[in-house]
Steps between C-alpha positions, in 0.01 A plus 500: 500500500606856431630686805245739648560852630172610664465863603231536764376818666362446852306808590203592714349722765631556853496188720403275208749220571760611245803449725395154618388410148842584357671279757257213430543531121874501540502180706250326272697560179840434655363162608420428135859573407447854364732792557305781667599867491319762710506862382453720815225762515667817372275738695590330829872517418480875425253603768704320769781747417323788669280634222164640611239593238360767731838683483511506121374776268277397204799514263717299740225241545467463121878461454507250784227287338679519169835397653325228701367351175838528332664329794238225501543430132881483533482271803256273319715496185797387711305197620344439159852476346603251774190300415594479133846357579374260771531137396189393698136600480486838664221685683550872551266646763464876478374660823263732313565600142523800267127566475460527878667841476207622288262450796667787685514777235233669289438378146638830369830457689522134406461581131764770532733252666439249220579757229809635674660158530377342177293250695147382431240331722447208263868402517527558873176320581429236233833376371758560774370234738353153443244509779354741756359378832314750719451411866191682624547699821359352819323838527273375223316190617714396798484813712552312829848401377609845380806623693779752452717386793728261317608734217736795555383688189125448549267746670175484302158484659240257370327744264827621349624142470187414297559797271865409446406138439256602225753739338773237507273240333360748246853585383545147362162453333571398143792269563430169324577296814368682801368315806329666797521289817219621730411429863214257435686224683726484806860620475660159443264428213570846363872412486420170329276670241778745423759223444245295301437800267870517417527126449197496271652768274825305484325171435632344819269227632481529880254213550262588781746649746382859436127439518333721760413186700861381506682473829852405602539138611809347659626141522774321685740307269707220653806500276642668189503283187784535248494803269426268205157427648390865465371682195691818401556704819655818633698492825546809716710565812268653760591662833238624751562726799223573751499860626386657825137594456236728657316221681445129548239487219722678242780313324769680300769331299757555223550266205809480286448283191706438191700292260870504403587777744224740382243574765166681552385620840152511651365639829178324616264600781232251603208636700190330648158517335376839398127494428524121458809500280862402562735785415846439362684802356812435290742777398794476260827623659836619367808319627584801715154511657526127565834539681359791705196302605714201606592706809139437621545123509316319779756300702229257613503350145755311299571615148321256265693362201314317225526379146178582321415284200227625265343279233184430300314169491195485272473884505498497881773720643686371806762641736704263713708626790797286606628618836877527533746533784581692715171505685309340785517114507121496446562623143756234407382313192176699484339529156170685448303519174259786424256584224188713445185316396122503535489120530457292815479136612571234236508757219777683685697176551469421127697809394791446737832387344511121487879493525492655851442301818243721667444420868197717573336841450612761757313809377457745787675273750708710739775232525584578135487876522838652409460743791486207747761291319750785536456543878826441691330377818339155522125527437422346838691780677407810296217747525570619146346195326224637269198272459343753262494869431125477550357446844216268392746266323735505799223376727419220260860382482540510879173311548622225264807456713777546244817393678762577231610133480472453123784650300696377195240226456615331822344484844 
């Protein structure tokens, strides 16, 4: 097959899930063996340098918008050139694109900008990028989840957020491949619909793992078969560090993941149910940010080292984590298999890889939570063991008398 370079714009209104979506897309396509480049949001780069729109004259504001667009185009072109020379399939995720700038200036000024730089909207909108995905703001349909607290450059109220969301979407109307991901489902399903929309355009069959009814299931595997037993796979070196967090029901961790000495970095915060949903926020980090955040490591936890093997079996996508030393003895030889599916019971069993010796399903079992597996203290002596982030689940596990005896497939 001919090598693909897919230029995707991920845009949207405030608090629409763009940051988490970018991290999820990156992980999904890297697991398929793609090279993923992420073009940073130009406005955030420039505004974090001390520029305030309220301090600018009209002429200064116009020149700033013009230079912002020039900078964006040059930054994107740098990544587009790298994509052309890449030997693998390549996904380039642009954190907003050229037409987003048109949402913040009048049509008259936009037309003037186009003429002055020999640009045109058709080229910037319709031919520059392969696909546009707009993540609708939580202020439009998921108001209870709208927040500005986790974003240094965000200060919009709900009404303004709705207006900006509409303007951002309207700027891209006319692009041949434009998907709007609304808030008609919960946040996890919203992320899955976004990834599915990209896969559909690329002709990648994801099986049922991205259906809105899909959930993550986890299985204990007793031993690792030889590599020859597997279909084509991608192996990644993965390192997890748990960080000090704001409370017992909030978990924060860093993930370093890569191949051949090239790594990506993710910061994840897991929170308990909010309006009946589990909340997990993932943010892409630079190497420098990652090193800075390592100073917040929680000394109650071991660093977790894993080999993550990703593969497809009958269009079902699997991730298998093979725990490595150093670590707590409870992790020695531990192998866990995960996938997303809407199936259950015998139908679920039928899709599992036949070449793996699967001991049992451990979905939601606290003994197989990475948070608990990484604890330095023995589970019988620690108060840090987390049955669940959610109180009702914790009571259920305690009532059933889980005693932490079953690990590595052995009593």
